[in-house]
Biopython code that builds the backbone (N, CA, C, O; Angstrom):
import numpy as np
from Bio.PDB.StructureBuilder import StructureBuilder

atoms = [
    (1, "PHE", "N", (-1.323, 23.825, 5.952)),
    (1, "PHE", "CA", (-0.810, 22.571, 6.447)),
    (1, "PHE", "C", (-1.097, 21.126, 6.073)),
    (1, "PHE", "O", (-2.316, 21.090, 5.911)),
    (2, "TYR", "N", (-0.621, 19.987, 5.867)),
    (2, "TYR", "CA", (-1.320, 19.126, 5.748)),
    (2, "TYR", "C", (-0.319, 17.941, 6.423)),
    (2, "TYR", "O", (0.854, 18.099, 6.761)),
    (3, "THR", "N", (-1.277, 16.479, 6.536)),
    (3, "THR", "CA", (-0.395, 15.374, 6.957)),
    (3, "THR", "C", (-0.926, 14.392, 5.984)),
    (3, "THR", "O", (-2.009, 14.316, 5.404)),
    (4, "GLU", "N", (0.160, 13.652, 5.971)),
    (4, "GLU", "CA", (-0.149, 12.397, 5.048)),
    (4, "GLU", "C", (0.389, 11.100, 5.834)),
    (4, "GLU", "O", (1.177, 11.241, 6.769)),
    (5, "ILE", "N", (-0.091, 9.747, 5.398)),
    (5, "ILE", "CA", (0.184, 8.863, 6.400)),
    (5, "ILE", "C", (0.086, 7.367, 4.997)),
    (5, "ILE", "O", (-0.814, 7.247, 4.166)),
    (6, "GLU", "N", (1.053, 6.639, 5.131)),
    (6, "GLU", "CA", (1.284, 5.695, 4.139)),
    (6, "GLU", "C", (1.741, 4.407, 4.783)),
    (6, "GLU", "O", (2.664, 4.475, 5.596)),
    (7, "ALA", "N", (1.310, 3.495, 4.565)),
    (7, "ALA", "CA", (1.783, 2.184, 4.894)),
    (7, "ALA", "C", (1.796, 0.924, 4.197)),
    (7, "ALA", "O", (0.659, 0.486, 4.026)),
    (8, "ASP", "N", (2.581, 0.311, 3.809)),
    (8, "ASP", "CA", (2.637, -1.121, 3.108)),
    (8, "ASP", "C", (3.206, -2.023, 3.881)),
    (8, "ASP", "O", (3.771, -1.772, 4.946)),
    (9, "GLY", "N", (3.027, -3.553, 3.171)),
    (9, "GLY", "CA", (3.430, -4.371, 4.062)),
    (9, "GLY", "C", (2.872, -5.649, 3.413)),
    (9, "GLY", "O", (2.051, -5.730, 2.500)),
    (10, "ILE", "N", (3.501, -6.634, 4.089)),
    (10, "ILE", "CA", (3.221, -8.132, 3.315)),
    (10, "ILE", "C", (3.705, -9.250, 4.740)),
    (10, "ILE", "O", (4.571, -8.963, 5.567)),
    (11, "TYR", "N", (3.105, -10.189, 4.724)),
    (11, "TYR", "CA", (3.071, -11.363, 5.744)),
    (11, "TYR", "C", (3.340, -12.213, 4.586)),
    (11, "TYR", "O", (3.096, -12.023, 3.394)),
    (12, "ALA", "N", (4.009, -13.391, 5.313)),
    (12, "ALA", "CA", (4.186, -14.327, 4.401)),
    (12, "ALA", "C", (4.994, -15.984, 4.825)),
    (12, "ALA", "O", (6.109, -16.451, 5.056)),
    (13, "PRO", "N", (4.091, -16.245, 4.762)),
    (13, "PRO", "CA", (4.381, -17.895, 5.211)),
    (13, "PRO", "C", (4.682, -18.827, 4.134)),
    (13, "PRO", "O", (4.002, -19.578, 3.435)),
    (14, "VAL", "N", (6.190, -18.478, 4.246)),
    (14, "VAL", "CA", (6.797, -19.145, 3.281)),
    (14, "VAL", "C", (6.937, -20.326, 2.350)),
    (14, "VAL", "O", (7.267, -20.365, 1.165)),
    (15, "SER", "N", (6.483, -21.610, 3.493)),
    (15, "SER", "CA", (6.041, -22.855, 2.687)),
    (15, "SER", "C", (5.039, -22.752, 1.879)),
    (15, "SER", "O", (4.950, -23.499, 0.904)),
    (16, "TYR", "N", (3.954, -21.636, 2.207)),
    (16, "TYR", "CA", (3.022, -21.698, 1.416)),
    (16, "TYR", "C", (3.334, -21.045, -0.154)),
    (16, "TYR", "O", (2.736, -21.159, -1.224)),
    (17, "LEU", "N", (4.347, -20.442, 0.185)),
    (17, "LEU", "CA", (4.849, -19.730, -1.115)),
    (17, "LEU", "C", (5.480, -20.566, -2.522)),
    (17, "LEU", "O", (5.195, -20.567, -3.720)),
    (18, "ASN", "N", (6.496, -21.265, -1.656)),
    (18, "ASN", "CA", (7.290, -21.761, -2.639)),
    (18, "ASN", "C", (7.455, -23.092, -2.376)),
    (18, "ASN", "O", (8.531, -23.597, -2.698)),
    (19, "GLY", "N", (6.165, -24.126, -1.582)),
    (19, "GLY", "CA", (6.172, -24.951, -2.190)),
    (19, "GLY", "C", (7.157, -26.106, -0.910)),
    (19, "GLY", "O", (7.194, -27.334, -0.979)),
    (20, "SER", "N", (7.769, -25.338, 0.032)),
    (20, "SER", "CA", (8.846, -26.044, 1.129)),
    (20, "SER", "C", (8.344, -26.527, 2.216)),
    (20, "SER", "O", (7.602, -25.916, 2.986)),
    (21, "ASP", "N", (8.710, -27.598, 2.324)),
    (21, "ASP", "CA", (8.643, -28.181, 3.792)),
    (21, "ASP", "C", (8.892, -27.695, 5.260)),
    (21, "ASP", "O", (8.417, -28.161, 6.296)),
    (22, "ASN", "N", (9.982, -26.362, 5.051)),
    (22, "ASN", "CA", (10.279, -25.623, 6.016)),
    (22, "ASN", "C", (9.507, -24.706, 6.228)),
    (22, "ASN", "O", (9.046, -23.968, 5.357)),
    (23, "GLU", "N", (9.178, -24.622, 7.939)),
    (23, "GLU", "CA", (8.266, -23.797, 8.328)),
    (23, "GLU", "C", (8.673, -22.504, 8.586)),
    (23, "GLU", "O", (8.972, -22.453, 9.779)),
    (24, "ILE", "N", (8.819, -21.524, 8.095)),
    (24, "ILE", "CA", (9.354, -20.123, 8.048)),
    (24, "ILE", "C", (8.786, -19.055, 7.584)),
    (24, "ILE", "O", (8.713, -18.852, 6.372)),
    (25, "VAL", "N", (8.198, -18.039, 8.689)),
    (25, "VAL", "CA", (7.299, -17.421, 8.463)),
    (25, "VAL", "C", (8.028, -15.651, 8.438)),
    (25, "VAL", "O", (8.633, -15.142, 9.382)),
    (26, "GLY", "N", (7.747, -15.003, 7.119)),
    (26, "GLY", "CA", (8.554, -13.424, 7.001)),
    (26, "GLY", "C", (7.240, -12.352, 7.166)),
    (26, "GLY", "O", (6.036, -12.568, 7.021)),
    (27, "ALA", "N", (7.858, -11.295, 7.475)),
    (27, "ALA", "CA", (6.673, -10.310, 7.346)),
    (27, "ALA", "C", (7.811, -9.250, 6.825)),
    (27, "ALA", "O", (9.035, -9.354, 6.898)),
    (28, "ILE", "N", (6.973, -8.149, 6.250)),
    (28, "ILE", "CA", (7.892, -6.488, 5.800)),
    (28, "ILE", "C", (6.957, -5.539, 5.719)),
    (28, "ILE", "O", (6.120, -5.388, 4.830)),
    (29, "LEU", "N", (7.172, -4.769, 6.893)),
    (29, "LEU", "CA", (6.430, -3.119, 6.961)),
    (29, "LEU", "C", (7.140, -1.925, 6.688)),
    (29, "LEU", "O", (8.270, -1.577, 7.030)),
    (30, "ASP", "N", (6.360, -1.418, 6.079)),
    (30, "ASP", "CA", (7.018, -0.080, 5.576)),
    (30, "ASP", "C", (5.662, 1.388, 5.887)),
    (30, "ASP", "O", (4.555, 1.520, 5.363)),
    (31, "GLY", "N", (6.294, 2.178, 6.817)),
    (31, "GLY", "CA", (5.081, 3.061, 7.603)),
    (31, "GLY", "C", (5.754, 4.330, 7.352)),
    (31, "GLY", "O", (6.970, 4.516, 7.295)),
    (32, "SER", "N", (4.674, 5.311, 7.189)),
    (32, "SER", "CA", (5.512, 6.979, 7.005)),
    (32, "SER", "C", (4.543, 7.963, 7.296)),
    (32, "SER", "O", (3.464, 8.151, 6.735)),
    (33, "LEU", "N", (5.059, 8.571, 8.243)),
    (33, "LEU", "CA", (4.109, 9.919, 9.023)),
    (33, "LEU", "C", (4.528, 11.177, 7.898)),
    (33, "LEU", "O", (5.678, 11.305, 7.477)),
    (34, "ARG", "N", (3.877, 11.688, 7.670)),
    (34, "ARG", "CA", (4.707, 13.108, 7.119)),
    (34, "ARG", "C", (3.726, 14.473, 7.148)),
    (34, "ARG", "O", (2.521, 14.307, 6.962)),
    (35, "PHE", "N", (4.244, 15.805, 7.380)),
    (35, "PHE", "CA", (3.601, 16.992, 8.253)),
    (35, "PHE", "C", (4.361, 17.930, 7.042)),
    (35, "PHE", "O", (5.517, 17.935, 6.620)),
    (36, "GLY", "N", (3.502, 18.488, 6.796)),
    (36, "GLY", "CA", (4.069, 19.664, 5.556)),
    (36, "GLY", "C", (3.246, 20.593, 5.459)),
    (36, "GLY", "O", (2.059, 20.402, 5.723)),
    (37, "ALA", "N", (3.917, 22.291, 4.891)),
    (37, "ALA", "CA", (3.432, 23.103, 4.745)),
    (37, "ALA", "C", (3.545, 23.473, 3.492)),
    (37, "ALA", "O", (4.464, 23.115, 2.756)),
    (38, "LYS", "N", (2.389, 24.392, 3.094)),
    (38, "LYS", "CA", (3.044, 25.160, 1.853)),
    (38, "LYS", "C", (3.804, 26.652, 1.775)),
    (38, "LYS", "O", (3.214, 27.617, 2.260)),
    (39, "VAL", "N", (4.727, 26.776, 1.342)),
    (39, "VAL", "CA", (5.995, 28.054, 1.434)),
    (39, "VAL", "C", (4.756, 28.977, 0.462)),
    (39, "VAL", "O", (3.879, 29.716, 0.908)),
    (40, "ASN", "N", (4.978, 28.714, -0.641)),
    (40, "ASN", "CA", (4.123, 29.105, -1.650)),
    (40, "ASN", "C", (3.619, 28.761, -2.698)),
    (40, "ASN", "O", (3.401, 27.553, -2.792)),
    (41, "PRO", "N", (3.352, 29.373, -3.520)),
    (41, "PRO", "CA", (2.284, 28.174, -4.289)),
    (41, "PRO", "C", (3.512, 27.541, -5.523)),
    (41, "PRO", "O", (3.076, 28.046, -6.557)),
    (42, "PHE", "N", (4.377, 26.982, -5.798)),
    (42, "PHE", "CA", (5.473, 26.459, -6.019)),
    (42, "PHE", "C", (6.235, 25.681, -5.404)),
    (42, "PHE", "O", (7.027, 24.916, -5.955)),
    (43, "THR", "N", (6.028, 25.830, -3.893)),
    (43, "THR", "CA", (6.926, 25.054, -2.881)),
    (43, "THR", "C", (6.102, 24.664, -1.830)),
    (43, "THR", "O", (5.098, 25.239, -1.410)),
    (44, "ASN", "N", (6.687, 23.506, -1.398)),
    (44, "ASN", "CA", (6.018, 22.754, 0.053)),
    (44, "ASN", "C", (7.453, 22.094, 0.533)),
    (44, "ASN", "O", (8.320, 21.497, -0.106)),
    (45, "MET", "N", (7.311, 22.537, 2.265)),
    (45, "MET", "CA", (8.471, 22.042, 2.794)),
    (45, "MET", "C", (7.696, 20.964, 3.817)),
    (45, "MET", "O", (6.613, 21.276, 4.314)),
    (46, "PHE", "N", (8.290, 19.752, 4.077)),
    (46, "PHE", "CA", (7.699, 18.463, 4.872)),
    (46, "PHE", "C", (9.063, 17.626, 5.751)),
    (46, "PHE", "O", (10.181, 17.270, 5.376)),
    (47, "LEU", "N", (8.311, 17.528, 7.120)),
    (47, "LEU", "CA", (9.182, 16.848, 7.820)),
    (47, "LEU", "C", (8.322, 15.228, 8.001)),
    (47, "LEU", "O", (7.173, 15.127, 8.432)),
    (48, "ASN", "N", (9.101, 14.186, 7.608)),
    (48, "ASN", "CA", (8.727, 12.810, 7.514)),
    (48, "ASN", "C", (9.255, 11.723, 8.625)),
    (48, "ASN", "O", (10.442, 11.847, 8.925)),
    (49, "PHE", "N", (8.573, 10.744, 9.229)),
    (49, "PHE", "CA", (9.209, 10.045, 10.206)),
    (49, "PHE", "C", (8.566, 8.597, 9.206)),
    (49, "PHE", "O", (7.431, 8.489, 8.744)),
    (50, "ARG", "N", (9.622, 7.689, 9.099)),
    (50, "ARG", "CA", (9.685, 6.585, 8.529)),
    (50, "ARG", "C", (9.970, 5.393, 9.368)),
    (50, "ARG", "O", (11.060, 5.486, 9.932)),
    (51, "TYR", "N", (9.342, 4.345, 9.607)),
    (51, "TYR", "CA", (9.346, 3.088, 9.700)),
    (51, "TYR", "C", (9.595, 2.228, 8.628)),
    (51, "TYR", "O", (8.887, 2.379, 7.632)),
    (52, "LEU", "N", (10.715, 1.086, 8.617)),
    (52, "LEU", "CA", (10.828, 0.192, 7.796)),
    (52, "LEU", "C", (11.737, -1.076, 8.696)),
    (52, "LEU", "O", (12.732, -0.975, 9.413)),
    (53, "GLY", "N", (10.859, -2.340, 8.274)),
    (53, "GLY", "CA", (10.896, -3.290, 9.570)),
    (53, "GLY", "C", (10.425, -4.448, 8.644)),
    (53, "GLY", "O", (9.551, -4.402, 7.779)),
    (54, "GLY", "N", (11.167, -5.447, 9.006)),
    (54, "GLY", "CA", (11.252, -7.314, 8.754)),
    (54, "GLY", "C", (11.917, -8.362, 9.098)),
    (54, "GLY", "O", (12.981, -8.317, 9.714)),
    (55, "GLY", "N", (11.375, -9.337, 8.749)),
    (55, "GLY", "CA", (12.570, -10.796, 9.061)),
    (55, "GLY", "C", (11.337, -11.723, 8.886)),
    (55, "GLY", "O", (10.238, -11.480, 8.387)),
    (56, "ALA", "N", (11.866, -12.924, 9.472)),
    (56, "ALA", "CA", (11.595, -14.105, 9.445)),
    (56, "ALA", "C", (11.800, -14.912, 10.850)),
    (56, "ALA", "O", (12.645, -14.691, 11.717)),
    (57, "VAL", "N", (11.017, -15.680, 10.830)),
    (57, "VAL", "CA", (11.142, -16.782, 11.962)),
    (57, "VAL", "C", (10.769, -17.796, 11.375)),
    (57, "VAL", "O", (9.886, -17.832, 10.518)),
    (58, "GLY", "N", (11.668, -19.084, 11.948)),
    (58, "GLY", "CA", (11.259, -20.384, 11.371)),
    (58, "GLY", "C", (12.253, -21.409, 11.562)),
    (58, "GLY", "O", (13.337, -21.020, 11.997)),
    (59, "SER", "N", (12.115, -22.602, 11.335)),
    (59, "SER", "CA", (13.284, -23.806, 10.905)),
    (59, "SER", "C", (13.280, -24.095, 9.777)),
    (59, "SER", "O", (12.308, -24.182, 9.027)),
    (60, "GLY", "N", (15.105, -24.387, 9.413)),
    (60, "GLY", "CA", (14.820, -25.082, 8.059)),
    (60, "GLY", "C", (15.713, -25.862, 8.179)),
    (60, "GLY", "O", (15.926, -26.263, 9.323)),
    (61, "ASP", "N", (16.556, -26.366, 7.086)),
    (61, "ASP", "CA", (17.704, -27.257, 7.050)),
    (61, "ASP", "C", (18.742, -26.974, 8.047)),
    (61, "ASP", "O", (19.340, -25.901, 8.119)),
    (62, "PRO", "N", (18.978, -28.249, 9.013)),
    (62, "PRO", "CA", (20.229, -27.788, 10.231)),
    (62, "PRO", "C", (21.666, -28.153, 9.391)),
    (62, "PRO", "O", (22.286, -29.215, 9.445)),
    (63, "ASP", "N", (21.964, -27.071, 8.685)),
    (63, "ASP", "CA", (23.253, -26.927, 8.168)),
    (63, "ASP", "C", (24.252, -26.915, 9.376)),
    (63, "ASP", "O", (23.941, -26.539, 10.506)),
    (64, "PHE", "N", (25.733, -27.459, 8.930)),
    (64, "PHE", "CA", (26.694, -26.932, 9.888)),
    (64, "PHE", "C", (27.291, -25.237, 9.619)),
    (64, "PHE", "O", (27.413, -24.702, 8.517)),
    (65, "PRO", "N", (27.546, -24.733, 10.724)),
    (65, "PRO", "CA", (27.269, -25.424, 12.255)),
    (65, "PRO", "C", (26.220, -24.939, 13.165)),
    (65, "PRO", "O", (26.186, -24.957, 14.396)),
    (66, "GLY", "N", (25.245, -24.437, 12.175)),
    (66, "GLY", "CA", (24.163, -23.946, 12.854)),
    (66, "GLY", "C", (22.630, -25.283, 13.208)),
    (66, "GLY", "O", (22.773, -26.418, 12.755)),
    (67, "ASP", "N", (21.754, -25.048, 13.744)),
    (67, "ASP", "CA", (20.670, -25.866, 13.537)),
    (67, "ASP", "C", (19.283, -25.816, 12.561)),
    (67, "ASP", "O", (18.238, -26.462, 12.639)),
    (68, "GLY", "N", (19.576, -25.124, 11.931)),
    (68, "GLY", "CA", (18.183, -24.513, 11.502)),
    (68, "GLY", "C", (17.533, -23.319, 11.816)),
    (68, "GLY", "O", (16.956, -22.554, 11.043)),
    (69, "TYR", "N", (17.666, -23.241, 12.893)),
    (69, "TYR", "CA", (16.651, -22.012, 13.406)),
    (69, "TYR", "C", (17.085, -20.404, 12.810)),
    (69, "TYR", "O", (18.127, -19.748, 12.820)),
    (70, "VAL", "N", (15.920, -20.215, 12.384)),
    (70, "VAL", "CA", (15.905, -19.027, 11.624)),
    (70, "VAL", "C", (15.225, -17.857, 12.337)),
    (70, "VAL", "O", (13.999, -17.939, 12.399)),
    (71, "LYS", "N", (15.933, -16.540, 13.010)),
    (71, "LYS", "CA", (15.057, -15.534, 13.764)),
    (71, "LYS", "C", (15.773, -14.335, 13.369)),
    (71, "LYS", "O", (16.688, -14.230, 14.186)),
    (72, "ASN", "N", (15.846, -13.165, 12.359)),
    (72, "ASN", "CA", (16.226, -12.319, 12.300)),
    (72, "ASN", "C", (14.899, -11.390, 12.269)),
    (72, "ASN", "O", (13.849, -11.607, 11.664)),
    (73, "TRP", "N", (15.255, -10.264, 13.118)),
    (73, "TRP", "CA", (14.320, -9.083, 12.288)),
    (73, "TRP", "C", (15.000, -7.672, 12.671)),
    (73, "TRP", "O", (15.762, -7.380, 13.592)),
    (74, "LEU", "N", (14.351, -6.775, 11.449)),
    (74, "LEU", "CA", (15.449, -5.803, 11.308)),
    (74, "LEU", "C", (14.559, -4.504, 11.607)),
    (74, "LEU", "O", (13.513, -4.609, 10.967)),
    (75, "HIS", "N", (14.602, -3.155, 12.451)),
    (75, "HIS", "CA", (13.830, -1.996, 12.648)),
    (75, "HIS", "C", (14.618, -0.794, 12.444)),
    (75, "HIS", "O", (15.360, -0.320, 13.304)),
    (76, "PHE", "N", (14.439, -0.317, 11.295)),
    (76, "PHE", "CA", (15.038, 1.002, 11.188)),
    (76, "PHE", "C", (14.007, 2.197, 11.356)),
    (76, "PHE", "O", (12.839, 2.108, 10.976)),
    (77, "PHE", "N", (14.454, 3.131, 11.857)),
    (77, "PHE", "CA", (13.732, 4.672, 11.882)),
    (77, "PHE", "C", (14.543, 5.717, 11.252)),
    (77, "PHE", "O", (15.740, 5.893, 11.478)),
    (78, "ASN", "N", (13.842, 6.376, 10.475)),
    (78, "ASN", "CA", (14.357, 7.554, 9.493)),
    (78, "ASN", "C", (13.260, 9.161, 9.998)),
    (78, "ASN", "O", (12.104, 9.273, 10.406)),
    (79, "VAL", "N", (14.194, 10.007, 9.741)),
    (79, "VAL", "CA", (13.352, 11.272, 10.087)),
    (79, "VAL", "C", (14.206, 12.188, 9.160)),
    (79, "VAL", "O", (15.314, 12.710, 9.281)),
    (80, "SER", "N", (13.517, 12.181, 8.456)),
    (80, "SER", "CA", (13.824, 13.550, 7.058)),
    (80, "SER", "C", (13.189, 14.853, 6.982)),
    (80, "SER", "O", (11.989, 14.783, 7.247)),
    (81, "ALA", "N", (13.569, 15.920, 6.729)),
    (81, "ALA", "CA", (13.220, 16.717, 6.062)),
    (81, "ALA", "C", (13.484, 17.461, 4.738)),
    (81, "ALA", "O", (14.637, 17.360, 4.317)),
    (82, "GLY", "N", (12.366, 18.404, 3.796)),
    (82, "GLY", "CA", (12.792, 18.261, 2.685)),
    (82, "GLY", "C", (11.781, 19.216, 2.068)),
    (82, "GLY", "O", (11.041, 19.922, 2.753)),
    (83, "PHE", "N", (11.789, 19.201, 0.676)),
    (83, "PHE", "CA", (10.991, 20.203, -0.035)),
    (83, "PHE", "C", (10.611, 19.321, -1.344)),
    (83, "PHE", "O", (11.158, 18.333, -1.834)),
    (84, "VAL", "N", (9.206, 20.226, -1.802)),
    (84, "VAL", "CA", (8.622, 19.555, -2.924)),
    (84, "VAL", "C", (8.493, 21.089, -3.908)),
    (84, "VAL", "O", (7.866, 22.070, -3.508)),
    (85, "LEU", "N", (9.216, 21.026, -5.224)),
    (85, "LEU", "CA", (9.224, 22.037, -6.166)),
    (85, "LEU", "C", (8.024, 21.833, -6.951)),
    (85, "LEU", "O", (7.954, 20.792, -7.606)),
    (86, "LYS", "N", (7.207, 22.543, -6.984)),
    (86, "LYS", "CA", (6.215, 22.316, -8.488)),
    (86, "LYS", "C", (6.441, 23.038, -9.882)),
    (86, "LYS", "O", (6.213, 24.218, -10.147)),
    (87, "LEU", "N", (6.875, 22.182, -10.595)),
    (87, "LEU", "CA", (7.346, 23.181, -11.918)),
    (87, "LEU", "C", (6.372, 23.236, -12.932)),
    (87, "LEU", "O", (6.570, 23.913, -13.942)),
]
sb = StructureBuilder()
sb.init_structure("model")
sb.init_model(0)
sb.init_chain("A")
sb.init_seg("    ")
for serial, (resi, resn, name, xyz) in enumerate(atoms, 1):
    if name == "N":
        sb.init_residue(resn, " ", resi, " ")
    sb.init_atom(name, np.array(xyz, "f"), 0.0, 1.0, " ", f" {name:<3s}", serial, name[0])
structure = sb.get_structure()
């Protein structure tokens, strides 16, 4: 049996990255937890749990019909099963 953990992400204060005067902050996170087992010398099977989320919050230019305020965060969860075939 085996367990794998993986996480990647970024925090982005957007005004520092692109030189804008808009105070918008963004972030992305991708995390995975995988449990697996060796079936035979050539095959492994696994069950994977993954989170993928991110978004931004802050104030931009007040274009009609909005006021320029941005707040959007998305959160996705995925459960998958599969196998690895070693040739």
